[in-house]
All heavy atoms as a GROMACS GRO file, in nm:
protein
  411
    1MET      N    1 -14.948   9.593   2.426
    1MET     CA    2 -15.091   9.598   2.449
    1MET      C    3 -15.151   9.462   2.412
    1MET      O    4 -15.120   9.406   2.308
    1MET     CB    5 -15.152   9.708   2.363
    1MET     CG    6 -15.295   9.736   2.398
    1MET     SD    7 -15.365   9.876   2.307
    1MET     CE    8 -15.284  10.011   2.385
    2ILE      N    9 -15.237   9.410   2.498
    2ILE     CA   10 -15.299   9.281   2.474
    2ILE      C   11 -15.415   9.297   2.376
    2ILE      O   12 -15.506   9.374   2.399
    2ILE     CB   13 -15.351   9.220   2.606
    2ILE    CG1   14 -15.234   9.196   2.700
    2ILE    CG2   15 -15.427   9.091   2.580
    2ILE    CD1   16 -15.275   9.156   2.838
    3ARG      N   17 -15.410   9.223   2.267
    3ARG     CA   18 -15.517   9.228   2.168
    3ARG      C   19 -15.578   9.090   2.145
    3ARG      O   20 -15.681   9.079   2.081
    3ARG     CB   21 -15.465   9.282   2.035
    3ARG     CG   22 -15.427   9.426   2.043
    3ARG     CD   23 -15.549   9.511   2.049
    3ARG     NE   24 -15.510   9.650   2.042
    3ARG     CZ   25 -15.592   9.749   2.067
    3ARG    NH1   26 -15.715   9.726   2.101
    3ARG    NH2   27 -15.550   9.872   2.059
    4ALA      N   28 -15.512   8.986   2.194
    4ALA     CA   29 -15.565   8.852   2.179
    4ALA      C   30 -15.536   8.775   2.307
    4ALA      O   31 -15.428   8.786   2.364
    4ALA     CB   32 -15.501   8.780   2.060
    5GLY      N   33 -15.634   8.701   2.353
    5GLY     CA   34 -15.614   8.625   2.475
    5GLY      C   35 -15.707   8.506   2.482
    5GLY      O   36 -15.820   8.512   2.435
    6VAL      N   37 -15.658   8.399   2.538
    6VAL     CA   38 -15.737   8.278   2.562
    6VAL      C   39 -15.713   8.242   2.707
    6VAL      O   40 -15.599   8.219   2.747
    6VAL     CB   41 -15.694   8.163   2.470
    6VAL    CG1   42 -15.781   8.041   2.494
    6VAL    CG2   43 -15.699   8.204   2.323
    7VAL      N   44 -15.819   8.239   2.785
    7VAL     CA   45 -15.804   8.208   2.927
    7VAL      C   46 -15.892   8.090   2.965
    7VAL      O   47 -15.993   8.062   2.900
    7VAL     CB   48 -15.838   8.329   3.016
    7VAL    CG1   49 -15.746   8.445   2.989
    7VAL    CG2   50 -15.982   8.372   2.999
    8GLY      N   51 -15.853   8.022   3.070
    8GLY     CA   52 -15.929   7.908   3.119
    8GLY      C   53 -16.026   7.952   3.228
    8GLY      O   54 -15.985   8.011   3.327
    9SER      N   55 -16.152   7.924   3.208
    9SER     CA   56 -16.253   7.965   3.307
    9SER      C   57 -16.247   7.880   3.434
    9SER      O   58 -16.304   7.918   3.535
    9SER     CB   59 -16.393   7.961   3.245
    9SER     OG   60 -16.421   7.830   3.198
   10ARG      N   61 -16.176   7.769   3.430
   10ARG     CA   62 -16.162   7.684   3.548
   10ARG      C   63 -16.020   7.690   3.605
   10ARG      O   64 -15.977   7.601   3.676
   10ARG     CB   65 -16.198   7.538   3.514
   10ARG     CG   66 -16.341   7.520   3.474
   10ARG     CD   67 -16.379   7.375   3.446
   10ARG     NE   68 -16.292   7.315   3.346
   10ARG     CZ   69 -16.213   7.209   3.370
   10ARG    NH1   70 -16.211   7.151   3.486
   10ARG    NH2   71 -16.136   7.161   3.274
   11ASP      N   72 -15.948   7.796   3.574
   11ASP     CA   73 -15.810   7.812   3.621
   11ASP      C   74 -15.809   7.843   3.770
   11ASP      O   75 -15.861   7.945   3.814
   11ASP     CB   76 -15.743   7.926   3.543
   11ASP     CG   77 -15.594   7.936   3.567
   11ASP    OD1   78 -15.547   7.891   3.673
   11ASP    OD2   79 -15.525   7.988   3.479
   12ALA      N   80 -15.751   7.753   3.849
   12ALA     CA   81 -15.746   7.772   3.994
   12ALA      C   82 -15.624   7.854   4.035
   12ALA      O   83 -15.613   7.897   4.150
   12ALA     CB   84 -15.742   7.636   4.063
   13THR      N   85 -15.532   7.879   3.942
   13THR     CA   86 -15.409   7.953   3.972
   13THR      C   87 -15.424   8.102   3.943
   13THR      O   88 -15.385   8.186   4.024
   13THR     CB   89 -15.291   7.897   3.890
   13THR    OG1   90 -15.282   7.756   3.915
   13THR    CG2   91 -15.161   7.963   3.927
   14VAL      N   92 -15.478   8.135   3.827
   14VAL     CA   93 -15.495   8.274   3.786
   14VAL      C   94 -15.644   8.299   3.762
   14VAL      O   95 -15.703   8.238   3.674
   14VAL     CB   96 -15.415   8.305   3.657
   14VAL    CG1   97 -15.435   8.450   3.615
   14VAL    CG2   98 -15.268   8.274   3.676
   15PRO      N   99 -15.705   8.388   3.839
   15PRO     CA  100 -15.848   8.414   3.822
   15PRO      C  101 -15.881   8.462   3.680
   15PRO      O  102 -15.805   8.537   3.620
   15PRO     CB  103 -15.877   8.525   3.923
   15PRO     CG  104 -15.765   8.519   4.022
   15PRO     CD  105 -15.646   8.468   3.945
   16VAL      N  106 -15.994   8.418   3.628
   16VAL     CA  107 -16.036   8.454   3.492
   16VAL      C  108 -16.050   8.606   3.476
   16VAL      O  109 -16.032   8.660   3.368
   16VAL     CB  110 -16.166   8.379   3.453
   16VAL    CG1  111 -16.285   8.431   3.529
   16VAL    CG2  112 -16.189   8.387   3.304
   17GLU      N  113 -16.077   8.676   3.584
   17GLU     CA  114 -16.088   8.822   3.579
   17GLU      C  115 -15.957   8.886   3.533
   17GLU      O  116 -15.958   8.994   3.475
   17GLU     CB  117 -16.126   8.879   3.716
   17GLU     CG  118 -16.268   8.849   3.757
   17GLU     CD  119 -16.288   8.706   3.810
   17GLU    OE1  120 -16.188   8.639   3.846
   17GLU    OE2  121 -16.404   8.662   3.814
   18ASN      N  122 -15.844   8.818   3.559
   18ASN     CA  123 -15.715   8.870   3.514
   18ASN      C  124 -15.703   8.872   3.363
   18ASN      O  125 -15.619   8.942   3.308
   18ASN     CB  126 -15.600   8.788   3.573
   18ASN     CG  127 -15.580   8.812   3.720
   18ASN    OD1  128 -15.665   8.869   3.787
   18ASN    ND2  129 -15.469   8.767   3.773
   19GLY      N  130 -15.785   8.799   3.293
   19GLY     CA  131 -15.790   8.804   3.147
   19GLY      C  132 -15.899   8.896   3.098
   19GLY      O  133 -15.884   8.962   2.995
   20ARG      N  134 -16.009   8.902   3.172
   20ARG     CA  135 -16.122   8.986   3.131
   20ARG      C  136 -16.088   9.135   3.136
   20ARG      O  137 -16.122   9.210   3.046
   20ARG     CB  138 -16.242   8.961   3.222
   20ARG     CG  139 -16.309   8.830   3.201
   20ARG     CD  140 -16.424   8.813   3.297
   20ARG     NE  141 -16.479   8.680   3.288
   20ARG     CZ  142 -16.544   8.620   3.385
   20ARG    NH1  143 -16.563   8.682   3.499
   20ARG    NH2  144 -16.591   8.498   3.368
   21GLU      N  145 -16.022   9.176   3.243
   21GLU     CA  146 -15.993   9.319   3.261
   21GLU      C  147 -15.906   9.377   3.149
   21GLU      O  148 -15.943   9.478   3.090
   21GLU     CB  149 -15.932   9.343   3.398
   21GLU     CG  150 -16.030   9.320   3.511
   21GLU     CD  151 -15.967   9.328   3.649
   21GLU    OE1  152 -15.852   9.375   3.659
   21GLU    OE2  153 -16.034   9.286   3.745
   22PRO      N  154 -15.792   9.316   3.116
   22PRO     CA  155 -15.711   9.372   3.006
   22PRO      C  156 -15.785   9.369   2.872
   22PRO      O  157 -15.772   9.460   2.791
   22PRO     CB  158 -15.587   9.283   3.000
   22PRO     CG  159 -15.584   9.207   3.127
   22PRO     CD  160 -15.723   9.204   3.180
   23ALA      N  161 -15.863   9.264   2.849
   23ALA     CA  162 -15.938   9.255   2.724
   23ALA      C  163 -16.039   9.368   2.713
   23ALA      O  164 -16.057   9.427   2.606
   23ALA     CB  165 -16.007   9.120   2.713
   24ALA      N  166 -16.104   9.401   2.823
   24ALA     CA  167 -16.203   9.509   2.823
   24ALA      C  168 -16.137   9.644   2.798
   24ALA      O  169 -16.188   9.727   2.723
   24ALA     CB  170 -16.279   9.510   2.955
   25VAL      N  171 -16.023   9.666   2.859
   25VAL     CA  172 -15.953   9.794   2.846
   25VAL      C  173 -15.896   9.814   2.707
   25VAL      O  174 -15.898   9.924   2.653
   25VAL     CB  175 -15.840   9.805   2.952
   25VAL    CG1  176 -15.752   9.925   2.927
   25VAL    CG2  177 -15.899   9.810   3.092
   26THR      N  178 -15.848   9.707   2.645
   26THR     CA  179 -15.783   9.719   2.514
   26THR      C  180 -15.877   9.693   2.398
   26THR      O  181 -15.834   9.694   2.283
   26THR     CB  182 -15.664   9.622   2.503
   26THR    OG1  183 -15.712   9.489   2.514
   26THR    CG2  184 -15.560   9.650   2.610
   27GLY      N  185 -16.002   9.667   2.426
   27GLY     CA  186 -16.097   9.641   2.318
   27GLY      C  187 -16.116   9.494   2.290
   27GLY      O  188 -16.198   9.456   2.210
   28GLY      N  189 -16.037   9.408   2.355
   28GLY     CA  190 -16.053   9.263   2.344
   28GLY      C  191 -16.062   9.210   2.203
   28GLY      O  192 -16.150   9.133   2.170
   29GLY      N  193 -15.970   9.251   2.116
   29GLY     CA  194 -15.970   9.210   1.977
   29GLY      C  195 -16.006   9.065   1.952
   29GLY      O  196 -16.090   9.034   1.870
   30ALA      N  197 -15.945   8.975   2.025
   30ALA     CA  198 -15.975   8.832   2.013
   30ALA      C  199 -15.960   8.774   2.153
   30ALA      O  200 -15.849   8.743   2.196
   30ALA     CB  201 -15.881   8.765   1.915
   31TYR      N  202 -16.067   8.763   2.224
   31TYR     CA  203 -16.064   8.714   2.362
   31TYR      C  204 -16.162   8.599   2.374
   31TYR      O  205 -16.276   8.608   2.334
   31TYR     CB  206 -16.104   8.826   2.458
   31TYR     CG  207 -16.117   8.780   2.601
   31TYR    CD1  208 -16.004   8.760   2.678
   31TYR    CD2  209 -16.241   8.756   2.657
   31TYR    CE1  210 -16.015   8.717   2.809
   31TYR    CE2  211 -16.253   8.713   2.788
   31TYR     CZ  212 -16.139   8.694   2.863
   31TYR     OH  213 -16.151   8.652   2.993
   32THR      N  214 -16.114   8.487   2.430
   32THR     CA  215 -16.197   8.369   2.446
   32THR      C  216 -16.175   8.310   2.584
   32THR      O  217 -16.061   8.298   2.628
   32THR     CB  218 -16.162   8.262   2.340
   32THR    OG1  219 -16.181   8.317   2.211
   32THR    CG2  220 -16.247   8.138   2.356
   33GLU      N  221 -16.284   8.273   2.649
   33GLU     CA  222 -16.276   8.198   2.773
   33GLU      C  223 -16.314   8.054   2.740
   33GLU      O  224 -16.417   8.029   2.681
   33GLU     CB  225 -16.372   8.253   2.877
   33GLU     CG  226 -16.330   8.387   2.932
   33GLU     CD  227 -16.424   8.440   3.038
   33GLU    OE1  228 -16.502   8.363   3.097
   33GLU    OE2  229 -16.419   8.562   3.061
   34THR      N  230 -16.227   7.962   2.778
   34THR     CA  231 -16.252   7.820   2.753
   34THR      C  232 -16.288   7.752   2.885
   34THR      O  233 -16.272   7.810   2.991
   34THR     CB  234 -16.128   7.751   2.695
   34THR    OG1  235 -16.028   7.746   2.797
   34THR    CG2  236 -16.076   7.824   2.573
   35GLY      N  237 -16.330   7.630   2.879
   35GLY     CA  238 -16.361   7.554   2.999
   35GLY      C  239 -16.238   7.487   3.056
   35GLY      O  240 -16.248   7.390   3.131
   36ALA      N  241 -16.121   7.538   3.022
   36ALA     CA  242 -15.995   7.478   3.064
   36ALA      C  243 -15.952   7.527   3.201
   36ALA      O  244 -16.007   7.623   3.254
   36ALA     CB  245 -15.886   7.509   2.961
   37GLY      N  246 -15.848   7.464   3.249
   37GLY     CA  247 -15.783   7.507   3.372
   37GLY      C  248 -15.667   7.599   3.338
   37GLY      O  249 -15.674   7.678   3.244
   38HIS      N  250 -15.556   7.585   3.411
   38HIS     CA  251 -15.444   7.676   3.397
   38HIS      C  252 -15.361   7.656   3.269
   38HIS      O  253 -15.304   7.750   3.216
   38HIS     CB  254 -15.351   7.664   3.519
   38HIS     CG  255 -15.241   7.764   3.522
   38HIS    ND1  256 -15.264   7.899   3.540
   38HIS    CD2  257 -15.107   7.749   3.506
   38HIS    CE1  258 -15.149   7.962   3.536
   38HIS    NE2  259 -15.052   7.875   3.516
   39VAL      N  260 -15.356   7.535   3.217
   39VAL     CA  261 -15.272   7.507   3.100
   39VAL      C  262 -15.361   7.501   2.975
   39VAL      O  263 -15.381   7.397   2.914
   39VAL     CB  264 -15.192   7.375   3.120
   39VAL    CG1  265 -15.088   7.359   3.010
   39VAL    CG2  266 -15.124   7.375   3.256
   40VAL      N  267 -15.413   7.615   2.939
   40VAL     CA  268 -15.513   7.627   2.833
   40VAL      C  269 -15.463   7.570   2.700
   40VAL      O  270 -15.535   7.496   2.633
   40VAL     CB  271 -15.556   7.774   2.813
   40VAL    CG1  272 -15.655   7.787   2.701
   40VAL    CG2  273 -15.612   7.830   2.942
   41LEU      N  274 -15.343   7.601   2.662
   41LEU     CA  275 -15.291   7.558   2.532
   41LEU      C  276 -15.293   7.406   2.518
   41LEU      O  277 -15.323   7.354   2.411
   41LEU     CB  278 -15.150   7.611   2.509
   41LEU     CG  279 -15.087   7.577   2.374
   41LEU    CD1  280 -15.174   7.628   2.258
   41LEU    CD2  281 -14.949   7.635   2.364
   42PHE      N  282 -15.264   7.334   2.623
   42PHE     CA  283 -15.263   7.188   2.616
   42PHE      C  284 -15.402   7.128   2.634
   42PHE      O  285 -15.433   7.024   2.579
   42PHE     CB  286 -15.167   7.131   2.720
   42PHE     CG  287 -15.024   7.163   2.690
   42PHE    CD1  288 -14.957   7.258   2.763
   42PHE    CD2  289 -14.958   7.101   2.585
   42PHE    CE1  290 -14.825   7.290   2.734
   42PHE    CE2  291 -14.826   7.133   2.555
   42PHE     CZ  292 -14.759   7.229   2.630
   43GLU      N  293 -15.487   7.195   2.713
   43GLU     CA  294 -15.621   7.143   2.738
   43GLU      C  295 -15.719   7.174   2.625
   43GLU      O  296 -15.809   7.096   2.598
   43GLU     CB  297 -15.674   7.200   2.869
   43GLU     CG  298 -15.596   7.156   2.991
   43GLU     CD  299 -15.647   7.219   3.117
   43GLU    OE1  300 -15.770   7.226   3.137
   43GLU    OE2  301 -15.564   7.266   3.198
   44LYS      N  302 -15.704   7.289   2.563
   44LYS     CA  303 -15.796   7.334   2.458
   44LYS      C  304 -15.718   7.390   2.339
   44LYS      O  305 -15.738   7.502   2.295
   44LYS     CB  306 -15.890   7.443   2.514
   44LYS     CG  307 -15.976   7.399   2.630
   44LYS     CD  308 -16.085   7.307   2.583
   44LYS     CE  309 -16.177   7.273   2.701
   44LYS     NZ  310 -16.292   7.198   2.659
   45GLU      N  311 -15.629   7.307   2.286
   45GLU     CA  312 -15.540   7.351   2.179
   45GLU      C  313 -15.616   7.409   2.060
   45GLU      O  314 -15.580   7.514   2.007
   45GLU     CB  315 -15.453   7.235   2.133
   45GLU     CG  316 -15.360   7.270   2.020
   45GLU     CD  317 -15.277   7.153   1.973
   45GLU    OE1  318 -15.280   7.045   2.036
   45GLU    OE2  319 -15.210   7.167   1.870
   46ASN      N  320 -15.720   7.342   2.015
   46ASN     CA  321 -15.793   7.387   1.896
   46ASN      C  322 -15.857   7.524   1.917
   46ASN      O  323 -15.858   7.608   1.826
   46ASN     CB  324 -15.899   7.285   1.856
   46ASN     CG  325 -15.837   7.156   1.804
   46ASN    OD1  326 -15.722   7.154   1.761
   46ASN    ND2  327 -15.912   7.048   1.810
   47GLU      N  328 -15.912   7.548   2.035
   47GLU     CA  329 -15.972   7.679   2.063
   47GLU      C  330 -15.866   7.789   2.066
   47GLU      O  331 -15.889   7.899   2.016
   47GLU     CB  332 -16.049   7.676   2.195
   47GLU     CG  333 -16.177   7.595   2.188
   47GLU     CD  334 -16.252   7.596   2.319
   47GLU    OE1  335 -16.281   7.706   2.370
   47GLU    OE2  336 -16.280   7.486   2.370
   48CYS      N  337 -15.750   7.759   2.123
   48CYS     CA  338 -15.641   7.857   2.126
   48CYS      C  339 -15.596   7.893   1.986
   48CYS      O  340 -15.584   8.011   1.951
   48CYS     CB  341 -15.522   7.802   2.205
   48CYS     SG  342 -15.550   7.788   2.380
   49VAL      N  343 -15.572   7.791   1.905
   49VAL     CA  344 -15.525   7.813   1.768
   49VAL      C  345 -15.630   7.890   1.688
   49VAL      O  346 -15.597   7.984   1.615
   49VAL     CB  347 -15.489   7.680   1.700
   49VAL    CG1  348 -15.463   7.699   1.552
   49VAL    CG2  349 -15.368   7.617   1.768
   50ALA      N  350 -15.756   7.855   1.702
   50ALA     CA  351 -15.863   7.924   1.629
   50ALA      C  352 -15.872   8.071   1.668
   50ALA      O  353 -15.890   8.158   1.582
   50ALA     CB  354 -15.996   7.853   1.652
   51THR      N  355 -15.860   8.100   1.796
   51THR     CA  356 -15.868   8.239   1.842
   51THR      C  357 -15.752   8.322   1.789
   51THR      O  358 -15.773   8.430   1.732
   51THR     CB  359 -15.869   8.245   1.996
   51THR    OG1  360 -15.985   8.176   2.044
   51THR    CG2  361 -15.874   8.388   2.045
   52VAL      N  362 -15.632   8.272   1.803
   52VAL     CA  363 -15.515   8.348   1.758
   52VAL      C  364 -15.511   8.358   1.606
   52VAL      O  365 -15.483   8.465   1.551
   52VAL     CB  366 -15.385   8.284   1.813
   52VAL    CG1  367 -15.262   8.354   1.756
   52VAL    CG2  368 -15.384   8.291   1.966
   53THR      N  369 -15.543   8.249   1.535
   53THR     CA  370 -15.546   8.253   1.390
   53THR      C  371 -15.651   8.352   1.339
   53THR      O  372 -15.624   8.430   1.248
   53THR     CB  373 -15.574   8.113   1.332
   53THR    OG1  374 -15.471   8.023   1.378
   53THR    CG2  375 -15.575   8.114   1.181
   54GLY      N  376 -15.767   8.350   1.400
   54GLY     CA  377 -15.872   8.445   1.362
   54GLY      C  378 -15.829   8.588   1.382
   54GLY      O  379 -15.857   8.676   1.300
   55PHE      N  380 -15.758   8.613   1.491
   55PHE     CA  381 -15.708   8.747   1.518
   55PHE      C  382 -15.604   8.790   1.414
   55PHE      O  383 -15.609   8.900   1.361
   55PHE     CB  384 -15.647   8.752   1.658
   55PHE     CG  385 -15.576   8.881   1.688
   55PHE    CD1  386 -15.647   8.996   1.713
   55PHE    CD2  387 -15.438   8.886   1.691
   55PHE    CE1  388 -15.583   9.116   1.741
   55PHE    CE2  389 -15.372   9.003   1.718
   55PHE     CZ  390 -15.445   9.119   1.743
   56LEU      N  391 -15.512   8.700   1.384
   56LEU     CA  392 -15.407   8.732   1.287
   56LEU      C  393 -15.461   8.749   1.145
   56LEU      O  394 -15.408   8.829   1.067
   56LEU     CB  395 -15.298   8.624   1.289
   56LEU     CG  396 -15.218   8.614   1.419
   56LEU    CD1  397 -15.125   8.493   1.414
   56LEU    CD2  398 -15.141   8.741   1.447
   57ASP      N  399 -15.565   8.676   1.111
   57ASP     CA  400 -15.624   8.685   0.978
   57ASP      C  401 -15.710   8.810   0.959
   57ASP      O  402 -15.739   8.848   0.846
   57ASP     CB  403 -15.708   8.560   0.947
   57ASP     CG  404 -15.623   8.437   0.924
   57ASP    OD1  405 -15.500   8.452   0.900
   57ASP    OD2  406 -15.678   8.326   0.931
   58ALA      N  407 -15.750   8.871   1.069
   58ALA     CA  408 -15.839   8.990   1.062
   58ALA      C  409 -15.766   9.113   1.016
   58ALA      O  410 -15.651   9.128   1.015
   58ALA     CB  411 -15.902   9.014   1.198
   0.00000   0.00000   0.00000
């Protein structure tokens, strides 16, 4: 079950809705949309780490 997710709002490969839908169904424990493209971890590393760390610390 997806409880944490970081998606790129400018991703031309995978629509952002593909991240929104699972987050909505599972309660979206830690869900963030960044201004990144498809390679979110490399484009917005700090936001990814903050989202996942916040989720794990909760």
